[in-house]
Phi, psi and omega in degrees: 000310176299326172298320182285333175286328173293316178300326175294314176310307181301322183281329170293322179294315180302318178293327180286320174303323184288316180308307179305317177299328180293340180250013179272138179265355179263116181294335179286318179297313173302311178311307184291319176312308183289325174305313179294327176296315183289330177293318172306314183295321182291326175296314178300311175313321167301313186290311188312320181297341177275001186240154171252108186239124174224173174059220191294330174299311177300318181298312183298317179291329174289318181296325180289323179295322178301316179305308180303304175304318177290325184284316171303321177292334177292344180265005182078032176258107177288120182228115182295151177294136184275150175308319181305309177299317185296330182295328183268356177271001173078000000 
């Protein structure tokens, strides 16, 4: 349970950083915010294999992973699809 809370929080941080970056007028600030969001995404991908997540938790986390990846890609940041997401696309 503690692990999934950490993952949720880390994904929430990533989304918040992307939100802030999308309103930043400073290219340097935007770049740093997006780098930090990517770091949060990568951290989640490192932690997920250590957890046993099923059901609704898995759906929620997978959805947020897809959201973060998609939003980073909108800024031109290449983020490979995770094995976690591939498992859920069937």
